[in-house]
Each structure stands twice: as C-alpha cells, then as structure tokens.
Backbone as CSV, one residue per row, in Angstrom:
resi,resn,N_x,N_y,N_z,CA_x,CA_y,CA_z,C_x,C_y,C_z
1,MET,-22.940,-5.670,16.125,-22.820,-5.502,14.675,-24.038,-4.413,14.393
2,CYS,-24.947,-4.237,15.429,-26.116,-3.374,15.327,-25.481,-2.092,14.792
3,LEU,-24.525,-1.492,15.394,-24.071,-0.348,15.131,-23.471,-0.319,13.692
4,LEU,-22.921,-1.325,13.484,-22.362,-1.496,11.898,-23.574,-1.211,10.975
5,LEU,-24.577,-2.350,11.438,-25.583,-2.326,10.477,-26.213,-0.805,10.193
6,THR,-26.276,-0.065,11.236,-26.792,1.045,11.269,-25.773,2.086,10.368
7,ALA,-24.680,1.753,10.627,-23.618,2.768,9.861,-23.738,2.542,8.394
8,CYS,-24.005,1.099,8.019,-23.876,0.753,6.663,-25.226,1.064,5.852
9,SER,-26.553,1.021,6.727,-27.681,1.151,6.073,-27.973,2.362,6.120
10,THR,-27.187,3.560,6.739,-27.646,4.853,6.517,-26.631,5.682,5.832
11,GLY,-25.465,4.855,5.312,-24.683,5.488,4.655,-24.547,5.278,3.107
12,ASN,-23.288,5.384,2.395,-23.574,4.972,0.946,-22.337,4.102,0.652
13,THR,-22.314,3.978,-0.599,-21.284,2.770,-0.781,-19.943,3.489,-1.194
14,ALA,-19.052,3.012,-1.766,-17.712,3.357,-2.080,-17.788,4.788,-2.716
15,GLY,-17.131,5.762,-2.219,-17.025,7.124,-2.965,-17.885,7.918,-2.281
16,GLY,-18.790,7.620,-1.744,-19.850,8.492,-1.022,-20.058,8.077,0.480
17,GLY,-19.541,7.194,1.165,-19.667,6.584,2.229,-19.629,7.458,3.243
18,PRO,-20.136,7.054,4.573,-19.900,7.841,5.950,-18.689,7.921,6.101
19,SER,-17.908,8.933,6.918,-16.850,9.288,7.189,-16.176,8.554,8.312
20,SER,-15.018,8.201,8.619,-14.545,7.500,9.374,-13.211,8.141,10.026
21,THR,-12.994,8.002,11.401,-11.979,8.742,11.811,-11.055,7.529,12.706
22,ALA,-9.887,7.554,12.623,-8.809,6.700,13.223,-8.972,6.854,14.664
23,ALA,-8.764,5.771,15.838,-8.931,6.451,17.049,-7.303,7.011,17.259
24,PRO,-7.401,7.638,18.308,-6.455,8.919,18.442,-5.204,8.002,19.137
25,PRO,-3.777,8.208,18.518,-2.750,7.674,18.844,-2.502,7.953,20.402
26,THR,-2.349,6.728,21.249,-2.083,7.094,22.696,-0.847,6.296,23.083
27,SER,-0.250,5.385,22.332,1.020,4.608,22.517,2.046,5.614,22.690
28,SER,3.217,4.944,23.345,4.179,5.959,23.396,5.706,4.990,23.444
29,SER,5.584,4.001,22.430,6.619,3.055,22.296,7.766,3.459,21.224
30,SER,8.859,2.935,21.400,9.602,3.136,20.547,10.223,1.847,19.422
31,ALA,10.887,2.227,18.424,10.995,1.271,17.342,12.659,0.641,17.851
32,GLY,12.695,-0.531,17.319,14.201,-1.429,17.437,14.769,-1.042,16.105
33,SER,16.049,-1.355,16.108,16.923,-0.933,14.807,17.166,-2.176,13.999
34,GLY,16.957,-3.361,14.268,17.094,-4.538,13.501,18.451,-4.408,12.920
35,ASP,18.366,-4.665,11.489,19.584,-4.542,10.549,20.273,-3.300,10.158
36,GLY,19.471,-2.222,10.722,20.109,-0.916,10.547,19.574,-0.325,9.214
37,THR,18.821,-0.848,8.597,18.252,-0.533,7.290,16.612,-0.411,7.575
38,CYS,16.300,-1.235,8.568,14.770,-1.237,9.165,14.297,0.259,9.351
39,PRO,13.224,0.613,8.923,12.245,-0.326,8.379,12.258,-0.294,6.573
40,THR,12.895,0.564,6.068,12.829,0.610,4.557,12.888,-0.453,3.833
41,GLY,11.874,-0.546,2.949,11.944,-1.986,1.878,10.516,-2.401,1.698
42,THR,10.261,-3.258,0.836,8.937,-3.713,0.518,8.623,-5.229,1.184
43,TYR,7.457,-5.068,1.921,7.063,-6.141,2.708,5.842,-6.849,2.262
44,GLU,5.629,-8.002,2.576,4.219,-8.596,2.575,3.659,-8.886,3.795
45,VAL,2.293,-8.436,4.172,1.512,-8.610,5.476,1.437,-10.080,5.696
46,THR,1.807,-11.036,6.740,1.552,-11.976,6.836,0.248,-12.378,7.779
47,THR,0.557,-11.386,8.812,-0.567,-11.468,9.846,-1.255,-9.971,10.248
48,ILE,-2.535,-10.029,10.307,-3.101,-8.706,10.771,-3.927,-9.387,12.371
49,SER,-3.512,-8.265,13.267,-4.246,-8.605,14.455,-4.683,-7.289,14.926
50,GLY,-6.244,-7.037,14.835,-6.816,-6.041,15.233,-6.750,-5.719,16.655
51,LYS,-6.640,-4.317,16.919,-6.791,-3.891,18.274,-8.070,-3.030,18.400
52,ALA,-7.787,-1.490,18.628,-8.879,-0.537,18.674,-9.529,-0.403,17.195
53,GLY,-8.981,-0.690,16.238,-9.589,-0.467,14.846,-9.959,0.926,14.766
54,THR,-10.994,1.160,13.953,-11.618,2.350,13.689,-12.987,2.774,14.041
55,GLN,-13.336,3.883,13.876,-14.931,4.268,14.072,-15.400,4.427,12.712
56,VAL,-16.621,3.838,12.656,-17.255,4.104,11.355,-18.904,4.492,11.740
57,ASN,-19.092,6.007,11.778,-20.401,6.406,12.270,-20.599,6.059,13.732
58,GLY,-19.515,5.996,14.496,-19.716,5.530,16.036,-19.512,4.252,15.916
59,ALA,-19.457,3.459,15.180,-19.178,1.857,15.231,-18.149,1.526,15.240
60,PRO,-17.380,0.538,16.079,-16.142,0.343,15.932,-15.831,-0.816,14.839
61,LEU,-14.940,-0.894,13.965,-14.590,-1.723,13.099,-13.350,-2.131,13.094
62,VAL,-12.938,-3.378,13.247,-11.524,-4.111,13.542,-11.218,-5.026,12.626
63,ALA,-9.980,-4.742,12.159,-9.687,-6.031,11.203,-8.946,-7.107,12.144
64,ARG,-9.491,-8.161,12.056,-9.052,-9.606,12.991,-8.136,-10.466,12.534
65,SER,-8.223,-10.618,10.834,-7.195,-11.368,10.334,-6.837,-11.029,9.024
66,GLY,-5.936,-11.916,8.305,-5.684,-11.456,6.986,-4.351,-11.197,6.880
67,GLY,-3.741,-11.649,5.446,-2.719,-11.471,5.127,-2.577,-11.262,3.298
68,GLY,-1.289,-10.896,3.248,-1.127,-10.679,1.658,-1.114,-9.052,1.020
69,LEU,-1.199,-8.335,1.948,-1.210,-7.005,1.676,0.268,-6.759,1.337
70,LYS,0.650,-5.498,0.502,1.993,-5.237,0.286,2.192,-4.019,1.034
71,LEU,3.286,-3.766,1.850,3.534,-2.563,2.246,5.000,-2.242,1.953
72,ALA,5.133,-0.676,1.199,6.349,-0.225,0.908,6.818,0.926,1.609
73,LEU,7.979,0.991,2.219,8.335,2.035,3.339,9.660,2.526,2.537
74,THR,9.696,3.597,1.854,10.683,4.306,1.333,11.667,5.261,2.401
75,THR,12.900,5.405,2.080,13.897,6.128,2.886,13.571,7.527,2.829
76,GLY,12.564,7.877,2.016,12.261,9.410,2.002,10.936,9.697,2.897
77,GLY,10.517,8.550,3.761,9.606,8.742,4.862,8.129,8.550,4.008
78,ALA,8.130,7.877,3.058,6.581,7.654,2.522,6.313,5.918,2.831
79,TRP,5.039,5.735,2.865,4.660,4.336,2.760,3.397,4.171,2.254
80,THR,3.096,2.877,1.420,2.282,2.590,0.687,1.620,1.276,1.093
81,LEU,0.451,1.091,1.456,-0.233,-0.268,1.577,-1.394,-0.452,0.564
82,THR,-0.968,-1.659,-0.257,-1.439,-2.116,-1.478,-2.349,-3.664,-1.153
83,GLY,-3.641,-3.538,-1.649,-4.116,-4.850,-1.656,-4.866,-5.242,-2.951
84,SER,-4.567,-6.389,-3.348,-4.978,-6.775,-4.769,-5.657,-8.144,-4.749
85,GLY,-6.978,-8.093,-4.426,-7.752,-9.458,-4.204,-7.317,-9.981,-2.608
86,THR,-6.872,-9.293,-1.947,-6.321,-9.756,-0.414,-7.736,-9.947,0.383
87,ASN,-7.695,-10.995,0.928,-8.839,-11.461,2.015,-8.449,-10.976,3.355
88,VAL,-9.468,-10.211,3.969,-9.282,-10.019,5.350,-10.862,-10.173,6.283
89,ARG,-10.617,-10.315,7.341,-11.659,-10.537,8.251,-12.112,-9.228,9.273
90,LEU,-13.296,-8.743,9.210,-13.437,-7.571,9.761,-14.758,-7.800,10.834
91,GLU,-14.473,-7.306,11.851,-15.642,-7.408,12.818,-16.175,-6.120,13.514
92,ALA,-17.384,-6.230,13.885,-18.148,-5.149,14.533,-18.851,-5.688,15.525
93,GLY,-18.756,-5.282,16.854,-19.713,-5.974,17.677,-19.294,-7.580,17.756
94,SER,-20.047,-8.133,17.743,-20.326,-9.730,17.679,-20.440,-10.411,16.306
95,VAL,-20.091,-9.598,15.445,-20.406,-9.983,14.299,-19.190,-9.730,13.098
96,ALA,-19.072,-10.877,12.161,-17.862,-10.716,11.617,-18.039,-11.083,10.204
97,VAL,-17.311,-10.423,9.314,-17.346,-10.905,7.895,-16.255,-10.721,7.148
98,GLU,-16.100,-11.774,5.962,-14.949,-11.790,5.245,-14.938,-10.646,4.064
99,GLY,-14.030,-10.099,3.732,-13.846,-9.238,2.705,-12.589,-9.046,1.696
100,THR,-12.702,-8.514,0.540,-11.738,-8.837,-0.363,-11.180,-7.247,-0.504
101,VAL,-9.868,-6.844,-0.345,-9.537,-5.812,-0.465,-8.724,-5.612,-1.938
102,ASN,-9.258,-4.442,-2.553,-8.667,-3.930,-4.020,-8.789,-2.546,-3.751
103,GLY,-7.447,-2.153,-3.204,-7.440,-0.574,-2.978,-5.923,-0.285,-2.399
104,THR,-5.709,0.960,-2.049,-4.470,1.369,-1.724,-4.401,2.586,-0.682
105,ALA,-3.660,2.455,0.374,-3.765,3.441,1.144,-2.278,3.844,1.368
106,ASP,-2.097,5.061,1.544,-0.866,5.802,1.715,-0.424,6.913,2.543
107,GLY,0.771,7.120,2.844,0.886,8.042,3.697,2.543,8.654,4.179
108,THR,3.033,9.165,5.243,4.169,9.396,5.742,4.587,8.796,6.872
109,PHE,5.692,8.566,7.180,6.161,8.244,8.770,7.510,8.906,9.048
110,SER,7.617,9.352,10.273,8.893,10.103,10.483,9.309,9.434,11.967
111,LYS,10.590,9.878,12.298,11.285,9.314,13.658,11.500,10.742,14.649
112,PRO,10.571,11.482,15.185,10.793,12.355,15.780,11.510,11.845,17.341
113,GLY,12.781,12.162,17.572,13.443,11.475,18.591,13.589,10.042,18.394
114,ASP,13.241,8.859,19.597,13.457,7.604,19.315,12.240,7.151,19.006
115,LYS,10.882,7.731,18.605,9.771,6.867,18.168,9.267,7.126,16.802
116,TYR,8.748,6.399,16.135,8.118,6.503,14.931,6.331,6.953,14.867
117,VAL,6.427,7.868,14.056,5.145,8.193,13.884,4.668,8.028,12.445
118,PHE,3.378,7.255,12.229,2.802,7.016,10.972,1.542,8.142,10.710
119,GLN,1.366,8.663,9.548,-0.007,9.344,9.199,-0.380,8.875,7.838
120,LEU,-1.801,8.499,8.007,-2.535,8.269,6.911,-3.003,9.341,6.016
121,GLU,-2.617,9.346,4.843,-2.932,10.586,3.901,-3.796,10.417,3.095
122,ASN,-3.823,9.321,2.297,-4.625,8.996,1.105,-5.118,7.461,1.191
123,ALA,-6.379,7.251,0.623,-6.928,5.925,0.447,-7.848,5.952,-0.669
124,SER,-7.722,4.929,-1.392,-8.572,4.747,-2.648,-8.915,3.258,-2.990
125,GLY,-10.159,2.919,-3.635,-10.118,1.547,-3.981,-11.571,1.174,-3.030
126,GLU,-11.706,0.044,-2.632,-12.643,-0.584,-2.098,-12.644,-2.140,-1.527
127,ILE,-13.224,-2.412,-0.551,-13.374,-3.751,0.150,-14.826,-4.164,-0.300
128,THR,-14.649,-5.425,-0.749,-16.037,-6.064,-1.204,-16.166,-7.137,-0.303
129,LEU,-17.529,-7.116,0.425,-17.830,-8.034,1.318,-18.401,-9.102,0.785
130,LYS,-17.913,-10.400,1.211,-18.277,-11.690,0.746,-19.981,-12.085,1.040
131,GLN,-20.238,-11.403,2.136,-21.727,-11.289,2.296,-22.288,-9.948,2.663
132,PRO,-23.124,-9.513,2.008,-23.715,-8.215,1.929,-24.280,-8.019,3.610
133,ILE,-24.390,-6.956,3.884,-24.809,-6.412,5.172,-25.809,-5.177,4.806
134,ALA,-27.181,-5.484,5.196,-28.151,-4.633,4.928,-28.034,-4.149,3.638
135,GLY,-27.782,-4.889,2.715,-27.636,-4.401,1.087,-26.575,-3.837,0.652
136,ILE,-25.652,-3.680,1.694,-24.275,-3.200,1.336,-23.235,-4.219,1.126
137,SER,-22.893,-4.089,-0.044,-21.607,-5.178,-0.636,-20.353,-4.614,-0.759
138,THR,-19.955,-3.211,-0.354,-19.086,-2.782,-0.796,-18.511,-1.630,0.216
139,LEU,-17.446,-1.562,1.020,-16.949,-0.397,1.786,-15.787,0.321,1.208
140,PRO,-15.688,1.645,1.006,-14.575,2.333,0.641,-13.450,2.259,1.298
141,MET,-12.282,2.205,0.754,-11.057,2.098,1.289,-10.654,2.863,2.381
142,SER,-11.365,4.299,2.163,-10.899,5.259,2.856,-11.724,4.972,4.403
143,GLN,-12.743,4.196,4.688,-13.547,3.869,5.810,-12.694,2.646,6.696
144,VAL,-12.204,1.986,5.700,-11.477,0.739,6.376,-9.910,0.671,6.623
145,ALA,-9.314,1.906,5.559,-7.735,1.842,5.747,-7.267,2.053,7.205
146,PRO,-8.075,3.020,8.154,-7.655,3.175,9.515,-7.505,1.735,10.154
147,ALA,-8.286,0.770,10.011,-8.239,-0.396,10.539,-7.146,-1.387,10.119
148,LEU,-6.778,-1.086,8.946,-5.778,-1.838,8.333,-4.108,-1.252,8.454
149,ALA,-4.118,0.083,8.458,-2.762,0.642,8.491,-2.468,1.083,9.750
150,PRO,-1.303,1.156,10.250,-0.778,1.544,11.362,-0.838,3.141,11.287
151,THR,-1.423,3.877,12.393,-1.374,5.257,12.569,-0.934,5.789,14.125
152,GLY,-0.563,7.192,14.179,-0.205,7.445,15.284,1.147,7.129,15.651
153,THR,1.637,7.009,16.937,2.911,6.444,17.554,3.070,5.091,17.521
154,VAL,4.066,4.369,16.746,4.000,3.002,16.843,5.209,2.177,17.426
155,THR,5.227,1.131,17.684,6.391,0.120,17.933,6.829,-0.738,16.586
156,LEU,7.766,-0.500,16.279,8.660,-1.443,15.339,9.548,-2.175,15.911
157,THR,9.315,-3.461,15.312,10.251,-4.609,15.738,11.036,-5.259,14.761
158,CYS,12.133,-5.120,14.437,12.938,-5.455,13.248,14.010,-6.758,13.374
159,GLY,13.318,-7.800,12.467,14.298,-8.767,12.338,15.034,-8.874,11.071
160,PRO,16.001,-9.879,10.675,16.845,-9.963,9.529,15.760,-9.854,8.390
161,ASP,14.583,-10.555,8.435,13.929,-10.654,7.189,12.194,-10.213,7.510
162,THR,12.148,-9.668,8.737,10.749,-9.690,9.389,10.473,-8.400,9.824
163,LEU,9.485,-7.821,10.058,9.111,-6.526,10.606,7.861,-6.735,11.408
164,ARG,7.638,-6.043,12.424,6.289,-6.082,13.346,6.050,-4.697,13.561
165,ILE,4.766,-4.108,13.309,4.195,-2.935,13.574,3.233,-2.827,14.292
166,GLU,3.110,-2.194,15.472,2.099,-2.123,16.329,1.476,-0.859,16.560
167,SER,0.170,-0.542,16.434,-0.138,0.752,16.859,-1.494,0.614,17.627
168,ASP,-2.299,1.667,18.097,-3.624,1.384,18.898,-4.369,0.707,18.271
169,ALA,-4.294,0.641,16.920,-5.561,0.257,15.931,-5.133,-1.185,15.430
170,VAL,-4.110,-1.436,15.257,-3.612,-2.741,14.714,-2.119,-3.051,14.996
171,VAL,-1.970,-4.635,14.761,-0.827,-5.196,14.725,-0.501,-5.849,13.463
172,LEU,0.779,-5.551,12.626,1.041,-6.215,11.269,2.305,-6.952,11.398
173,GLU,2.272,-8.201,11.302,3.377,-8.932,10.965,3.516,-8.908,9.560
174,LEU,4.955,-8.585,9.113,5.319,-8.606,7.639,6.823,-9.399,7.612
175,ARG,6.894,-9.834,6.247,8.039,-10.383,5.608,8.392,-9.556,4.620
176,LYS,9.836,-9.372,4.583,10.369,-8.684,3.719,10.620,-9.311,2.193
177,LEU,10.019,-8.447,1.199,10.164,-9.025,-0.159,11.365,-8.394,-0.969
178,ALA,12.041,-7.427,-0.627,13.224,-7.065,-1.443,14.028,-6.364,-0.281
179,ALA,15.474,-6.387,-0.727,16.274,-5.806,0.021,16.045,-4.314,0.060
180,SER,16.429,-4.037,1.427,16.435,-2.498,1.781,17.275,-1.797,1.313
181,ALA,16.996,-0.469,0.789,18.114,0.526,0.500,19.279,0.810,1.570
182,PRO,20.509,0.709,0.997,21.533,1.073,2.279,20.943,2.471,3.092
183,PRO,21.798,2.639,4.170,21.747,3.918,4.854,22.023,5.249,3.796
184,SER,23.006,5.358,3.014,23.520,6.211,2.240,22.724,6.641,1.149
185,THR,21.619,5.579,0.895,20.940,5.795,-0.210,19.870,7.177,-0.260
186,PRO,20.015,7.829,-1.105,19.077,9.201,-0.997,17.392,8.791,-1.003
187,PRO,16.657,9.979,-0.692,15.440,9.659,-0.736,14.585,8.971,-1.828
188,SER,15.297,9.089,-3.163,14.778,8.538,-4.388,15.616,7.202,-4.427
189,ALA,15.378,6.357,-3.799,16.067,5.131,-3.649,15.920,4.225,-4.777
190,THR,17.021,3.828,-5.462,16.857,3.008,-6.682,17.895,1.790,-6.347
191,THR,17.593,0.449,-6.510,18.483,-0.740,-6.365,18.314,-1.508,-7.923
192,MET,19.504,-2.007,-8.010,19.625,-2.611,-9.208,20.032,-4.236,-8.833
193,SER,19.185,-4.916,-9.774,19.539,-6.387,-9.588,19.224,-7.103,-10.945
194,PRO,19.730,-8.361,-11.404,19.538,-8.896,-12.642,18.166,-9.310,-12.947
195,ALA,17.714,-8.920,-14.091,16.545,-9.454,-14.455,16.346,-10.655,-15.224
196,PRO,15.594,-11.511,-14.640,15.544,-12.921,-15.252,15.221,-12.870,-16.700
197,GLY,15.851,-13.383,-17.663,15.491,-13.407,-18.920,15.775,-12.220,-19.721
198,SER,15.947,-11.169,-19.260,16.031,-9.840,-19.820,17.243,-9.356,-20.502
199,GLY,18.085,-9.808,-19.894,19.640,-9.554,-20.210,20.086,-8.397,-19.528
200,GLY,19.198,-7.604,-18.933,19.382,-6.168,-18.482,19.438,-6.234,-16.891
201,ALA,18.924,-5.281,-16.187,18.763,-5.187,-14.578,17.262,-4.719,-14.241
202,THR,16.910,-5.190,-13.056,15.726,-4.705,-12.519,16.171,-3.488,-11.865
203,GLN,15.287,-2.346,-12.017,15.446,-1.253,-11.106,14.239,-1.206,-10.307
204,THR,14.436,-1.052,-9.121,13.488,-1.085,-7.949,13.643,0.295,-7.295
205,LEU,12.328,1.216,-7.707,12.130,2.544,-7.307,11.461,2.460,-6.070
206,ASN,12.028,3.139,-4.819,10.815,3.117,-3.678,10.748,4.476,-3.438
207,GLU,9.898,5.224,-4.044,9.805,6.656,-4.046,8.435,7.152,-4.256
208,SER,8.043,8.419,-3.426,6.720,8.926,-3.940,7.123,10.511,-3.923
209,GLY,5.914,11.059,-4.626,6.149,12.525,-5.206,7.352,12.950,-5.847
210,ARG,7.725,12.192,-7.019,8.876,12.612,-7.565,8.680,12.956,-9.171
211,GLN,9.472,13.680,-9.482,9.337,13.981,-11.158,10.695,13.947,-11.582
212,ARG,10.839,12.928,-12.523,12.139,12.818,-13.198,12.000,11.855,-14.275
213,THR,13.451,11.821,-15.028,13.295,10.747,-16.477,14.346,9.712,-16.092
214,ILE,13.896,8.620,-16.227,14.994,7.450,-16.075,15.239,6.596,-17.233
215,ASP,16.262,6.059,-17.401,16.552,5.164,-18.572,16.373,3.825,-18.012
216,CYS,15.381,2.987,-18.988,15.063,1.655,-18.684,16.480,0.722,-18.915
217,ALA,17.317,1.059,-19.986,18.484,0.651,-20.138,18.120,-1.082,-20.678
218,GLY,17.005,-1.334,-21.068,16.663,-2.781,-21.703,16.341,-3.558,-20.554
219,GLY,16.373,-3.208,-19.519,15.701,-3.988,-18.248,14.380,-3.772,-17.907
220,ASN,14.074,-4.407,-16.409,12.600,-4.143,-15.857,12.512,-3.049,-14.616
221,VAL,11.586,-2.454,-14.812,11.121,-1.440,-13.506,10.400,-1.948,-12.430
222,VAL,10.481,-1.706,-11.365,9.605,-1.891,-10.476,9.303,-0.867,-9.459
223,LEU,8.128,-0.128,-9.073,7.769,1.118,-8.774,7.070,0.977,-7.513
224,ASN,7.598,1.306,-6.360,7.092,1.440,-5.208,6.732,2.645,-4.632
225,GLY,5.575,3.099,-4.831,5.131,4.539,-4.297,4.081,5.080,-5.048
226,SER,3.840,6.281,-4.725,2.765,7.220,-5.167,2.904,8.531,-5.518
227,GLY,2.092,9.176,-6.275,2.221,10.346,-6.618,3.272,10.843,-7.430
228,ASN,4.055,9.923,-7.974,5.301,10.054,-9.003,4.707,10.682,-10.425
229,GLN,5.643,11.439,-10.961,5.531,11.681,-12.562,6.842,11.299,-12.894
230,LEU,6.864,10.079,-13.677,8.061,9.495,-14.157,8.091,9.230,-15.695
231,THR,9.076,9.629,-16.382,9.195,9.198,-17.664,10.332,8.323,-17.985
232,PHE,10.221,7.048,-18.644,11.063,6.091,-18.765,11.538,6.310,-20.401
233,THR,13.020,6.314,-20.505,13.439,6.423,-21.969,13.958,4.921,-22.328
234,GLY,14.036,4.635,-23.445,14.598,3.540,-23.914,13.504,2.033,-24.122
235,SER,14.249,1.130,-24.015,13.447,-0.316,-23.959,13.235,-0.678,-22.622
236,CYS,11.995,-0.948,-22.280,11.939,-1.547,-21.033,11.125,-3.131,-21.105
237,GLY,11.785,-4.093,-20.294,11.134,-5.590,-20.496,9.669,-5.261,-19.756
238,ALA,9.748,-5.285,-18.661,8.641,-5.248,-17.851,8.540,-4.029,-16.901
239,PHE,7.065,-3.514,-16.748,7.170,-2.347,-15.685,5.855,-2.776,-14.689
240,THR,6.334,-2.644,-13.500,5.564,-2.839,-12.313,5.325,-1.813,-11.559
241,VAL,3.988,-1.315,-11.076,3.851,-0.341,-10.309,2.952,-0.898,-9.206
242,ASN,3.566,-0.364,-7.857,2.821,-0.889,-6.571,2.529,0.377,-5.960
243,GLY,1.122,0.983,-6.104,1.113,2.442,-5.416,-0.180,2.964,-6.276
244,SER,-0.214,4.224,-5.962,-1.569,4.828,-6.337,-1.207,6.227,-7.070
245,GLU,-1.658,7.049,-7.698,-1.951,8.121,-8.282,-0.599,8.709,-9.084
246,ASN,0.165,7.449,-9.803,1.456,7.874,-10.503,1.145,8.165,-11.952
247,GLN,1.698,9.035,-12.520,1.685,9.459,-13.856,2.875,8.847,-14.430
248,ILE,2.787,7.700,-15.420,4.077,7.314,-15.783,3.890,7.289,-17.718
249,LYS,5.292,7.503,-18.074,5.310,7.722,-19.432,6.401,6.680,-20.011
250,LEU,6.171,5.742,-20.860,6.978,4.803,-21.223,7.417,4.712,-22.660
251,ASP,8.650,4.461,-23.004,8.799,4.476,-24.590,8.334,3.309,-25.034
252,LYS,9.187,2.156,-25.080,8.934,0.898,-25.656,8.859,-0.201,-24.458
253,ILE,7.831,-0.888,-24.208,7.556,-1.697,-23.136,6.901,-3.177,-23.687
254,GLY,7.222,-4.171,-22.863,6.610,-5.675,-23.171,5.926,-5.915,-22.463
255,ARG,5.738,-5.502,-21.033,4.688,-5.871,-20.096,4.528,-4.865,-18.976
256,ILE,3.127,-4.582,-18.816,2.680,-3.487,-17.766,1.895,-4.342,-16.731
257,THR,2.394,-4.307,-15.371,1.616,-4.737,-14.305,1.032,-3.573,-13.465
258,ILE,-0.131,-3.479,-13.056,-0.449,-2.414,-12.055,-1.047,-3.074,-10.944
259,ASN,-0.659,-2.614,-9.646,-1.017,-3.087,-8.367,-1.418,-1.790,-7.560
260,GLY,-2.620,-1.275,-7.729,-2.885,0.017,-6.959,-4.182,0.715,-7.750
261,THR,-4.232,2.062,-7.562,-5.372,2.834,-7.963,-5.044,4.305,-8.350
262,GLY,-5.771,4.419,-9.517,-5.472,5.819,-10.059,-4.296,6.162,-10.769
263,ASN,-3.774,5.222,-11.251,-2.298,5.308,-11.945,-2.751,5.654,-13.411
264,GLN,-1.701,6.335,-13.928,-2.051,6.750,-15.644,-0.881,6.081,-16.339
265,VAL,-0.958,5.238,-17.136,0.206,4.759,-17.786,0.385,5.056,-19.196
266,LEU,1.278,5.877,-19.807,1.101,6.173,-21.370,2.422,5.486,-22.115
267,TRP,2.228,4.442,-22.998,3.176,4.087,-23.637,3.305,4.245,-25.089
268,THR,4.439,4.236,-25.841,4.598,4.698,-27.135,4.915,3.543,-28.051
269,SER,5.607,2.682,-27.690,5.843,1.548,-28.798,6.132,0.250,-28.130
270,GLY,5.633,-0.880,-28.894,5.797,-2.141,-28.597,4.155,-2.812,-28.280
271,GLU,4.122,-4.025,-27.862,2.701,-4.595,-27.747,2.751,-5.121,-26.422
272,PRO,2.640,-4.335,-25.389,2.857,-4.816,-24.243,1.436,-5.908,-23.732
273,GLN,2.047,-6.629,-22.905,0.846,-7.323,-22.164,0.400,-6.569,-21.065
274,VAL,-0.890,-6.415,-20.676,-1.252,-5.695,-19.468,-2.008,-6.506,-18.390
275,ALA,-1.528,-6.157,-17.342,-2.245,-6.725,-16.271,-2.513,-5.738,-14.917
276,ASP,-4.036,-5.414,-15.011,-4.478,-4.218,-14.153,-5.045,-4.896,-13.022
277,ASN,-4.366,-4.826,-11.703,-4.882,-5.730,-10.678,-5.321,-4.672,-9.811
278,GLY,-5.856,-3.417,-10.157,-6.602,-2.386,-9.239,-7.865,-1.854,-9.749
279,ASN,-7.993,-0.632,-9.298,-9.014,0.062,-9.727,-8.840,1.673,-10.450
280,GLY,-9.438,2.253,-11.380,-9.283,3.564,-11.599,-7.920,3.780,-12.488
281,ASN,-7.300,2.628,-12.871,-6.152,2.972,-13.664,-6.481,3.143,-15.021
282,SER,-5.401,3.688,-15.690,-5.658,3.903,-17.450,-4.281,3.609,-18.017
283,VAL,-4.323,2.842,-18.893,-3.169,2.279,-19.729,-3.387,2.531,-21.227
284,VAL,-2.875,3.533,-21.814,-3.105,3.763,-23.293,-1.710,3.995,-23.944
285,GLN,-2.122,4.002,-25.350,-0.717,4.192,-26.165,-0.739,5.855,-26.563
286,SER,0.207,6.100,-26.493,0.359,7.710,-26.859,0.365,7.576,-28.542
C-alpha cells in the first residue's frame, strides 16, 4: 500500500489524477459459444475477482470483490460498463479499501479468429473511497477502469443466462438481464417487449456511435450504449439510458432515468420525473 499511498499523495483527484496503464494482454484463450447469441446482451456483474489488475504510478491496483455493475455488449462490437452507487473492494499491496463506483467505461470488442479481444477506449466518473487515503477520497474512473473491465485477449464462457469473462487483469461473473439479439439482427439492435402499464412496447436499443430518428410509439425506451445522437418522436412513457456521451432529443416524455456520465437529454413536452444516477449529465426542456 506504500506504493498506492505514494501514487495518491503525489497525484491529483478525479479529472487530473496520475495516468494508469493496463497490464499488457498475455493470455491466449478462446471463447465458448453458449446459446449461439453470447456474448451480446445486457448483464449484471455478480462477482469481481481481481488478477493482475492495473498500475497506477507503478503501484499495483486490483479489484478483489464487488458486484452490481452493468455490462452491455452490442452486436456491433461495443461494450459499456456502468456503475451507479456500486460497491467494490480495491487492494494495493497489503491494504484494502472499499469504494463506490459512479462512472462509466466503454470500448470495443472483436473476434479475430477464435479469440475475443477487448479494448478500453473511454472512462468517465469516479470511485469514492469510504476511507480516504493520504487525504485522497476519490479516484478517477480512468485510473480504476483497467482493474474492473476486461482488456486484451480474454476467455468467454457462456451459459444459458450467465457469462464469465476472464482477462489478465480481472475475472467477471455475470448474469443476463435482457434477452440477447438474434444472430441476424443488424448492429443497431432493437428488441421489443410489452411495456408494463404503458399499453405500448419497450424498445431496447443496444448500439453505440449511431445517429438516427426513432418513433417511441407510445412505449418505453431503454438505450444501452455510448456516443449516440438519437431523436425520439411521438410520446414516450419512460426513457432509460445506460451509457455515456449520448445526445438525446425526446418529443413527449413521462420519465427519464440516466445511468452513466456525460449524457445530454433534451425534451420538448410533458412533465417528466427525472432520476440522474450518474455524473456530468444534462436534462433540460427545449
């Protein structure tokens, strides 16, 4: 922990902290195929088991336990890991500290040959330490994300409703929250299911980096992804975003829920209830 204390005491807090680099990928394992749709879908992390972790100013930082993070994997090869008040246990050397994650990490994944490769591209938000160390009470997500998210060549083990992801840095055990899109679904995957009490349907969108216009059709919308520019016409019952850096325009809306960071939501009519569970989000009426 002396190394971590040195890293914390000589660095800055979120937004200006010391740089961190993930351990280079050295594993060469392949992924299982499971039910044929794995790994796409939305999952909840039930268990985190740290391995090599990451380096912060030369100090090893490992996530040893925790659960409740949400991981969305799209058919277009994008992933988003979101924490909203999620507790994790971090270790550096012989000292452990509990932290609360309020942030998002995202990136891409691909399957060259028979192996999956994950890349971390963006991270925002912070981890609040329950016990300050050397006067530091928060760490930027950009430092901790490499210890929480898989990077490099990974092993995927798929079950009917479960997914296990193992990288050099961390092992994640996950439980599926939503049905995966069928193999024939295009990258902008949209699934429909009845919306409780709305009389319409719930559109579940698993996509990143898209720009398009969508009809709410009187139902609900769940967006899992980052970097989208989406306009929703008609009346929406409830809109939920799990991701970061999305720009959303809504016509008529009843409820807005944001789990992520850096999202901009603009709505025209209605008196929506707003639940902002992230950081750096904007929800305003046009």
